[in-house]
N, C-alpha and C positions, 0 to 999 in steps of 0.2 A: 504534429500530433497533439491532441488534447486529451489529458488524463483526468479521470474522476478518481479521487483518492478515498479509500475507506479508512476508518479510524485505525485499524490494526497496522496498516502500512505506515501511517503517520506516526503512530506510537513507536513502532520498530525503528523507523528512521530517526526519531527523536532520541531514542536510547543510544544510538550509535553516532549521533551528531552528523547525520547524513542528509538532512533536509535540504542542504544547499545544492545538491546535485539535481534536484527536480527542475529548476528553470532551464537547465542546459539540455534536459531530455525532451521538453515540450511544455506547453501551457498546462498548468496544474490547477485543478479546481477541487473544492470540497463543499458538499452541501452543509448548510448551517446546522442542521440537526445531527449530522455526523461529526462536525467540528466539536459540538458540545460533548460528545463521547470522549474527547481527548482531554477533558478536564479531570485531573487526578492529582492527589497530593504527592504521588511518587514522581511526577513530572510537572511541577507547578508552573513552569514557564513554557510548556509545550505549545499552547495555543498562540502565545506571543511569537514563539520561534517559527511556527507554521506560517503565520502572517508575514513575519520578517523575511521568510524564504521566498515570498512572492506567490504563495498559494492563494488563489482567488476564492473567497467565500461566496457561495451561491445561495441566495435566499430561497427557501422552499416555497413553491406556489401551491395553493390549495388544490388546484386542478391536477397537479402531479401526484399529490397524496391520494386522491381519488383513483386516478389511473393506475397507481402502483398497487392498489389493494389486490388485484388479480394475481400478483406475483407473490403475495404473502402466504405461501404454503410451506408445509414441512418445517424446516428449521430456519427459514428466513425471517429475521426480525423486520419491523417496520422500516428501519433505516436501511437494511439490506435490500428490501423490496423497492424502496424509493431510489436507492442508488442504482439498482438494476434498471428500473424504468428510465431514469434520467440518462444513463449510459446508452441504452438502446434508442431512446427517442431523439437524443441529440448527437448521436454518432461519436461517442467518446470511447476511450479505452479505459476499462476499469482496472484499478490497481487494488487488489485485495488478497489477503492470505486465507480468508475463510472458505473452506472447502465447499459447503453447501452453495454459497454464492458463486464460486468459481464453476461448480457443476451446472448451475442454472445458465451461466454465460456460455459454457460449452454446448449445452443443449440447444441454445437459440443462436448460436454462431455470433456471439457478442465478444469482441476482443477483450482479453483479460490476462493480467500478469500479477506477480507477487513481488515481495520485497527482494527476493533473490534475483529476479529479473532486473530490478532497479540497480542492484549492486553489479550485476554482470554488465549492464549498459554503461555504468560509471567506468568500468574497466575498458570496454570496447571503445568508448568515446574519449578515453584517456583523461577523465575528470579527476581521478584519484589513482594513486600508485597501487600496484598489486599488493604490496605489503600493508598498506593502509586498509585496503578492502578485506584482506585476511583478518586484520584486527577487528573489523566490523563483524565478520562472521563469527569470530570468537566471542565478541561481546553479545551477539544475539543468543548464542548458546548460554552464556553466563547469566543473561537476563531471563533464561528459560522461555524464550519466545517460540521454541519448538518448530524450527523450519523443517520442511520435508527432507528426510535424511538422504534419499537418493540424489535429489537436486543439489543439496548442500555438498555432498561428496564430489559430484561432478564439477561444481563451481570451485571448490577447494583445489581440485586437480588442475583446472584451467588457470587459476590464479597462482598455482605453485605454493599453496599454503602448506606449512609443515605442522602446525599445531591444531589440535582439536581437544575439547574437554570430554568428548565422547558421551554426550547426553543422548 
C-alpha cells in the first residue's frame, strides 16, 4: 500500500516519535508543498526526521496544481486540494486528520485514514507495544492535537490503556 501523508499526521507522529512506523505500514509519500507546512519552531527537526524515516518527498508538478483547482472548494486549502487530487489520480491512501479533507475522500470513495489508524496499525502489526502506544495517545492529548474522542476511546480500550487526561 502507498500512502500520501498530510502535514497534520506527520506533525502528530513527530510529537509522539512515531514516524518510524511508517515504512513498516507501506510506502509513504508527502508532496513537497505539504512538507513545507511541517517547518515550525516547535518541531525544528521534523522535516529532517520525516526524511530520515524514509518518507519520499514528491515534487509538485504544475499540471497537478491546475487539475487540483476543481477540488478547492469550501474549507480545503490549496495543499488539501492538491493532496486529494494526487491521492485520487495516483491511487494512494491519504493519511490526514483534517475533517473537510476526509469528508471529500468519503464523498468520492478515496481511501483515507488518520493518525489513530496509524497507531492502531502499529499495534496490529506488532511494531510497538500496547503500553508504548498508550503513551502515544496520552502525548497526543497533552500536545492538544484533539483526536476524535469516540475513536480515541475505542482505541484506548483495544490497547488496554488506563490513563487519559480527559481533554
